[in-house]
N, C-alpha and C positions, 0 to 999 in steps of 0.2 A: 373904234368908232366913238366920237364925242357925243355924250348924251345931252339932251335938252336940259336947260337950267332947272326946270320944275322937277325933273327926275333926279338930277344931282342933289338938289335941296332935300327932296324926300328921302333919298338914301342916306345922306349925311345925318339928318335928324334921327332917322330910324336907328342907325348904328350907334350914334352917341347915346340915345336913350336906352337901347339894348344894353350897352356897357354899364350904364348907371344901375339898371335893374340887376344885372348879373353880379355887379360888385356888392350890392346890398345882400345878396345870398352867399357872398364869399366865393364867387365864381369868376371865370375869365374865359372869353371865347378863344383867346389866343393860346390856351393850354391844350387845344386839340389841333389836329391837322386837317380836319374837314373844312370845306369852304362854304361861304354864304353867298347866295345869288338873290338879290332883290329884283323883282320884276315890276315895272310900271311906276307911276307916280302915285302918291297919296291922293285920294279924291279931294275935291274942294270941301271946305268946311260946311258949306251950305248943303251939298249933296248928302252928307252923312250926319247932318244935324249936330255938328261939332262946334256950336257957338261957344261952349264953355269947357268941354273936355274933348280931346281928339279921339273919336271912336275908332278910327282905323288903327291907330297906334296901340290902343288898349286891346284890340282884337288880334294884333299881329305879334307883339313882343313877348307876352307870356308863353304862347305856343311855340314861337321860334326859339325862345330860351330853352324850353324843354327839349326840342329837337337837337339843339347844339350840345346840351349836356348828355343826352342819350348817345350821340356819336362819340363823345369823349369816353363814356363808359364802354361803348363798343370797342373803341381803339385800345383801351386799357385791358380788355379781355382778349385781345389779339385780332380784332377786326380791322378791316381796311378803311382808310379815310374815304369820304364821299362828299358829294355836294348837297347842300340844303337850299331849297328854293322856296320863296313865298311870294305871292302876288299881292302887292299892297293895295291894289284896286278892289280886292275881295275881302280884305281883313276885317272890315267893320261888321260883317255878317256873323262873326264868331263870338259875339257877346251874348247872343241868344239865337237859337236855331230858327226862330220865326221872323227875324229881321229881313232876310233876303229871300226866303222861300217858305212854303207851307209843308212841313214834314207830313207824310201820309203813310198809312197802312192799307195796302190794297187800293190805293188811290182815294181813300177816304181820309178826311182830316181826323186827327187824333183827338179822342174825347177830352173835353174840358170839364165835364161833370160839375163838382161843387164850386169851382172857381167862378163860374159865371154868376153874377149878381151878388157875390159875397162882399159885404161892405167893409170887410177887414183885409182885403187884398190890396187895393190901391187907394184907400181913403186917407186923406190928410185932413185932420179935424182941428178946429179952433177951440181953445179952452177959455175959461172965464177971464183969465188974465191976458187974453189976446196973443197967447203963444200958440204954436201948432204942434200936434202930436201925431205919431204914426203907430196905431195899434195893428197887430197882425194876427190873423187866424188862418194860416195856410192849410190846416187840416180841420175837418168838420168838428172834432171834439173841442178844438179851441173856439170855434164859432159858438158852440153851446156855452162854453165857459165865459166868454166875453158877454154874451147875452144875459147870463145869470148875474155876472158881476155888475154890469151897467143897468140891469133891470129894465131892459128895453127889447123891442122886437128887432129881428134881423133884417133891417133895411137902412140905407144910408141916412135917411132923414131922421129916424129915431135915434140912431147911434150918434149923429151930430148933436142932436138936442141933449142927449144924456151927457156927452163929453163936455158940452158947453157949461154944464153945471159944476165942473171941477176946475180947480186951478191946475196948472201944469205940474207944479211941484207935488201937490197932493196926489194927483193921478199917477205920476211916475212912481211915487213911493208905494202907493196902494197896489199898483199893478205888479211891482217887484215882489211885494209881500205875498201876492196871490199867484206868483209864478206865471204871469201873463206877459207876452211879448209886447213891449211898447217903448218908444223913444221919443223924447222931446227934440224937435228940430233945433239944431245948433248952427251957429256960424263957425267957421274954422277957428276964429279967435276964442269964442266962448267954449268950444270943445277943448281947445288947448289949455284952458284954465281949470278944467275939471280934473279930479284926481286920476281918473282912468285915461283921460286924454293926455295928461302929462306923462303917465306911465308908458302908454303905447308909443308916444313920440320919441322915447328914448330907446326903443327896441327896433330891430330890423323888421322888415315886412313879415317874415316868418322866423321867429326865434328858433334856433337849433341848439339843443343842449346835449352834450356827450355824457353818457353814463357808463362808468367802468372802463375796463381795458380788455374785455373779452376778445378773442380772435374773431376776425370776420367770418361770416358763413362762407363755406366753399361753394364756388360756382364753376360750372364747366368752362374750359377755355374754348376759343374758336366758336362762339355761338353764331347762329344764323341771324339773330336779331339782338339789339342792345340789351334788353332786359330779360332775355330768354332764361328760364330757370328760376326767376325771382317770383316767389309766391306772396301775394298780397291778400290779406284778410280784412274785408271791409264790413264794419257794422255802422252803416250810415243811412241817412234818409235825405230827402229834398235833393239839392243840386250840388252844392260845393263838395261834399264828401264823396258821393258816387262819381262825380266827374273827375276827381283826382285819380280814382281807380281806373276810370275809362282811359285817361291820358296815359297812364302806365301800361295799360293793355295795348294801346296803339303801338307801343314800342316793344311788345313781346312778353310782358309780364303775365303770369297766370293769376287771375283776379277772381276771388270768390266773395260775392256780396251776400251777407246773412241778414235776413229780415226777421222780425218777431213773427211768430206763428199767426197772430191776429193783427199784424200791422198792415198799414195801407200806404200806397203811393199813387200819386196822380199818373195816369197813363202817359200824358204828354211830357211829364218829367222823366219817367222811367225809360221811355223809348230812346231818349238821346243821352241822358246822363249815365246810363248803365250799359251802353254798347260795349261789347267785348268782354263782358263779365258774366260768370256763372251766377245764377240767382237761386238762393235756397232759403229755407225758413227753419229756425230753431226757437224753442221756448225756454228761456234761461231760468224760468221758475221750476223747470223739470230737471232732476238730478242727472238723468242720462244725457240730456242735451248740453248741460254745463260741462259734463265730462268730455263729451265729444268736442266742445269748443276748446277745451284745454289741449286736446290732441292736435287740433288745428293750429293753436298758438305755438306748439312745439315745432311744427313744420314751417311756419310762416317766416318770411324775411321782413315783412312790413305789416303793421296793424294800422288801420285808419278807422276812427270813429267820429261821429258828428252829432251825438246827442248831448244834451245839457250835462254839465258836470255832475257826477255822482250817479247818473242813470245806470251806468254799467258797473261802477265801483261797488254798488250795493249787492251785486252778484259775485263779488270777489275779484273783478277784473281791474285791479289797480296797477299803476305803473310798476310799483315795487314787486308785485306778484308776477306780472307779465315778464319782467326782466329776471326774476328768480327762475322761472320756467325756461325762458329763452333769453340769455344775457345779451345776445347780439341783435335783438329785435329793434327795428326802427318803428317807433310809435308816433303817430300823428293824430292830434286832437283838434278837430275843426270846431271852432266856437264863434260866438258873436263878438266877444271882446277879448279873446285870448284866454289863456289858462292862469294868468297871474294878474295882480292888481285888484282893487276893491270891487270891480264889476265882473270879475271872472266867472261868477256863478249865474249871471243874468242870462236868461234865454232870449232868443230872437232869431230873426231871419235877415235876408239881404236888405230889406227895407229899413230895418233899424240901423244897420251900418250906414246907409246913405243919409238917414236923418241925423244921427249923432255926429258924424265926421265933418259936417259942413258941406257935403256934396249937394244936398237938396237946396241949401241956401245959395250955393254957387250957381246952380242950374235955374234958380228962380231969381227973385229980387230981394234976397236976404232972408233971414229966418222968419220975418213977419209975413213974407209972401213966397213960400218955398215952392219948388216944382220938382217933379221926378226927373232923373236923368233920362236921356233918350232910350226908349225900350223898357224903362223902369227897372227891370232886373239886370243889374250890371255887375254886381260884386260876386254873384254866385259862381258863374263859370270862370271868372278871373281868379277867384279864390281856389277853385279846383286846379287850375293851371299852376298857381303859386304853390299849392300844397304838393302837387306832383314834382315841381321843380325842387322844393326843399327836400323831398324824399330822395330824388336823384343826387342832390348835393350830398346828402348823408351817405348814400351808397358809395359815391366816389371817395368820400373821406374815410369811410369804413374800410374800403379796399386797401387804403394806405396805412391806417392806424388802428383799425379794429374798433371795439366799443359798441355799446348800444346807444340809441338816440331817442330823444323826446322832442317833437316838433309842435309848434303852436300856431298854425295858420288861423286867421280870424277874418270875418267879414268886414269888421270895422277897420282892421289893419289894412285890408285891401282897399277899402274906400279912401282911407287916408293916403295911401300910395297913389291912387288915381288923382286925387286933388293935388298932391305934391308934385308928381312927375308928369302927369298927362294933361294938365289944365292948358287950355288953348292960349292963354296969355303968355305962356312961356315961349311960344313959337310964332311971333308976329309975322315971320316970313311966309308962313303957310297961308296967310290971308290972301296972298297973291296967286296961289296955285288954283288952277281951274280944271284939274283933271277930273275925269268921269269915274263913277263907281261901276263895279261889275257884280253880278249875283255870285253866290258860292258855286263851286263845282258840286254836282250832286252825286250821291252814292245810292245805288239801288242794290238791295240784298234780300235774299229769302231768309226769313227768320222763323222762330217758333210762334210768332204772332201774325205772320203773313208777309207780304212783300213790302219792305220798308224803303221809303225814299227819304233821305235826310242829307245832311251836309257831309261832303268828303272832307277829311282833315285838311287844314290849311297848309302845313309844311309838306313839301315834296322832297323825299330823301332818295337819292339815286341808287344807293346800295341796299338800304333796308327800308323800303317804303312803309309808311304807316298803314296798318291794316288791322282788322279784327279777326283773329283766329277763331274766336268764339263769337257767334253773331249776336242774337238777342233771344233769350229764352222767355217763355211765359213766366210771369212773375212768381218766384218761389218754386219753380218746377224742377230745378236741378237737384241732384243729391248734394249734401253739404260737404263737397270735396273739391280740392283745387283742380282746375282743368289740366289734364295731362299728367296728374300725379298718380302715385301708386297706393295711396291710402285707401282703406275700405270703410264702408258704413253699413251696418246691419239694420235694415228697416224693420225687421221683425222684432227687434229688441225694444222698439219705441212703443210706449203705452200712451196713446192719445187720451186727452182729457175728455170727459163727457160734456156734451153740449150744455146740459143744465148747470154743470159745475162752472163752466166758463162764463155763462150768462150771469150766474149768481155772483161770481167774483167781480165781473164788470159792474153789475148793478150796485154792489156794496161800495166799490171804489168811487163810482160816479156820485152816489148819494153823499158820501163823505166829502168829496171835493165840492159838491154843490153847497153843502152846509158851510164849509170853510170860506168859499167865495162870498156867500151872503153875509157872513159874519165880518169879513174884512171890509167889504163895501159899506156895511152899516156903521162900523167903527169910524171909518174915515168920513162918512157923510155926517155923522153926529158930532165929530170933533170940532 
């Protein structure tokens, strides 16, 4: 049957762009025997707010690429070829779960808590030199720190007034010294002229580095799912890191997410980004918990972390030590600006990636009048898909040539790829497409938190459907063990800290940080 021209154009563009992204990762869809079936036309640019970047393609291609490489791994392990289907009319929903539906628990919307009214979530602020900056405080401790640093109340008006007293260069330098997430809004051209912009532009979306020549970890033949038997150890927070683990879990990996004993995560983030993963807590300040973590490292095939550089290394979890204990480990470090280059130690979130890369200038009217991309948070879930894709690329490579691997997905690298590959101006023929959008397919499942309604994964695999063998546990409620594994954990051997000792340590650390923030702010203000 001859397809309408809009559908032909949509499919041609999707497959061509898919090939570009796969090539960037050193992959090729033709290396497997499974087939791809695209359904429907891309929606019109107007329907998906794609004036500047094609939302449907960003939502479709990273998840489709993961499904393709999962089938190649499955075939390499003795599995049969299958068909991979995605509906292009639904793809734009997969940049953020709230775009096309409202995820719920027991039909109640999921708590937004400290996000509501936080001036450091979606604020774009003007500086004394008429530039714009994006400071972030995704977690409440960062709100306190920004308030202390700026010496202002926690509301948008006072924050704007305080930031207006700084030049962009001084505020950027002082925030970096204080360890506070902030980026100056750049154009693509000005970003390309910075040292870090130049550095990242010479790298693939996710750099993959082979370490050593150790034999690959043994995996059972004839698995029922592509990543069955692969153990993934996640020490992550926010969205990009956990969602990489979730994507691997969708294809059968055994994923264990470790949180700090006193760590916090937003419920609306946790319920989607951590689907399919066991959730446990350890305190790496405690000898017994560090010892158990090393036991997990020995068993793991994949390590994912998403804390700022040095946060885990101070406990001994360096690349060198991880590979000494487990030479074939695939290590993935999710960062704002990657793990190399002059800005590799800078902390930040999705928003800083959009500001630095030129995306906000593209979505607005240049760097002097920037705007958020549609949905605002666009790099997080895409980085999660890219991170999972790089891990699967490393698994495929490891099956052939062994070795350990270090991967460096970054929020800014993702944003740069969106601006480079997915900008609307690359596809003038899409301006004539008038297709309609569809909501996501919904998934309803009983979890440890109640009845969850959320998005069904976009790709449909006929032989190994994407599914969550582990549903969703209450945060931190699982034993720190890989789901389905044989390792044990002795709860009785753990000696919990006393409440007063924990509070004393927090108070001391917070008071020290407060003094540092005040000193840094004062030095720059007086300079």
